[in-house]
N, C-alpha and C positions, 0 to 999 in steps of 0.2 A: 236391870229390873226384870224379874221373871214374869211372864205373861201366862195367866191361867184362864182357860176357857171353861166357863160354867154353863152347863146346859140342863135345864129343867123346865117343864111346861108350867110349873107353879111359880109365878113371878115373885111371890113373897119369899120363896126359898132362894131364888137367884139373888134377890135383893139382900137377904140376910147373909148369904155366903159372900157376897161382894163386900159387905161391911167388914166381916171378919177377916177376909183375905187382904183387903186394902189396909186394914189396921196393922198388918204384918209387913206391909211394904210391897205387896204383889200388885200388878196391874191385872184387871179383870176384863175379859171379853165375854159378852152375854149372848146366849142362844136359847131358844125356847122349844126346839124340837131337834131330832137327830139330823134332819136334812140341813138345817141352819148350821149345826155344829160342823158337819162335813165340809160345807161350803166355806165357812170361816177358817177352817184349818188349811184349806187350799190357798187362801189369800192373805193370811196373817201369820206372823211368827207366834207360835204357841209352844210353851215349855211343859204344860201339864193340862189334862182335861179332867174335870169333875162332871160326870154325866149320869142323869137319871136313866133307869131302865124303861119304865112305863111312860111313853110320851106319844102324842099324836103325830101324824104325817110320816115320821120314821122313828121307830123305837130305838132305845139305846143299844140293844143287841145288834140290830141291823146296821146302825151307825158305827158301832165298834168294828164290825167286819169290814165296812168301807174304809175306816181309818187305817186298819192294819194292812190294807193293800198298798198304802202309800207312805206310812209313817210308823216309827217305833216310839213316838211320844208316849210317856206314861199316862195311863188312863185309870182313874179311880171311879168305879161305878157306885151310884147312889141307888138304893132300893128301899121301898117302903115295906117290903115283905121280909120276913125272917127265915123263909124256907131256904134250905141249902140249894134247891134246884136252881133258883134265880142266880145265886152267887156262883155256883159252878158253871152255869150257862155263860155268864159274863166272863169268867176266867177262861172258859173254853174257846171263846172267840178272840182272846188276846188282851183282856183287861189285866192290869197289874195288881189291883187290890179292889176292895169294896168296903163301903160303909153303909150300915143299915140305918134308915131314918126311923124315928128322930135321932139325929146323931149328936154326940158329945163334941162340943166345939174344940176342946183341948185335944181330943183324940184325932179329930179331922185335921187340925193344923199340924199335928205330929206326923200323920201319914203323908200329908202334902210335902212337908219338909224332907221326909225320908225318901219319897219317890223323886223329888227334884234333885236331891244330893246324889243319888245313884245315877240318875239320867245324865246329869252334867259331868259326873266322873266318867261315864261311859262314852260321852260324846266329846269330852274335852281332851286337852293334851295331857299326857301322863308325865311330862317333864323328862324323866329318864326312861330309857328303854327297859322294859321288863322282859325276863326270859320267857320264851314261848313255853306253854304247857302242852305236853303230848301224852296221850294215853290211848292205846289201841289205834284205831283209825281216826281219832279226834285230835285236832291241834287247835290251840287257842293262843292268839297273840294279843297280850293285854296292852301292848303299846298302840297297836292299830285297832284294837277292839274287834278283831275278826275271828271267826270260827270256821274251820274246814273239817268236813267229814269225808274220809277217803278221797281227799284232794278236791272236793267240791265245796264251795263256800255255802254256808247256811246263814240265815238271818234270824236273829233272836231278839225278843223284847229285852229291855234292860233287866227285868226280873229274871227271865230265863238265863240270860248271860251270867248274872251274878251267882245263880244257883250252880250252873255248870262250872264256873271258875272255882267256887268253894269246893265242889266235889273233886275236881281235878287237882287242886292243891293238896288234897288229903286222900289220895286213891286207896290207901290202906285203912282209912278210918270209916267207922259206921256212924252216920248221923241220923238221929230221930227227926221226924217232921218238926217237932218243937225246936230242936237245936238249929235246924236249917232256917226256920222262921226268925228266930232270935238273931242269928248271925247275918242274914241277908236283909231282912226288913228292919233290923235294929229296933225291935218293938216287942211288947209282950205277946206271946203266942196264942191269942184268942182265936179259936177256930182254925188253928194252924194246920191240922191234918188235911182237911179238904182243900184248903188253899194251896198248900205245897204239893199235894198229890196231882192237882190239875196242871200246875207248872211243870212238874217232873214228867208227866205224861207227854207234854209238848216237847 
């Protein structure tokens, strides 16, 4: 059973998300500020984080930065604002995706499934060894899920890894941000340009 950490200072939102996620068979761990979320990630097995940006004690951006120092668990940021600055800021510190509140339940669950699927593929056994991809000074071993640049290992989030793998599998192809979003997120490319641009920059 996948375990999802839901972090929001509004208890009604945590309770609602818990109902929706548990109805899909997920186990839910609750937190009400960024500090709680970071502490629970250190002590419990978590497969995905849904986290608000604006919270007391420690906001979601600061918590995101703390999480990325120790884990590549997928993080979907929740924001009450529609401004691109909040979304880009979250992506800049390592978030994999974002959802603007009030969110559509069907869309939220689809994004959760997509991130979990990619994360478990990234961390799980590939079954059969895949040929390593190499281009320039970059080498990617899809069996071990490792990336080296000029012989030095680099650590990517699941989303960054998937984008890099897509590009390396088609080094002579040109992909638009919408195409990258559709093929990596496996979702409709709403706001794809800014989301993909931030991940590409990383």
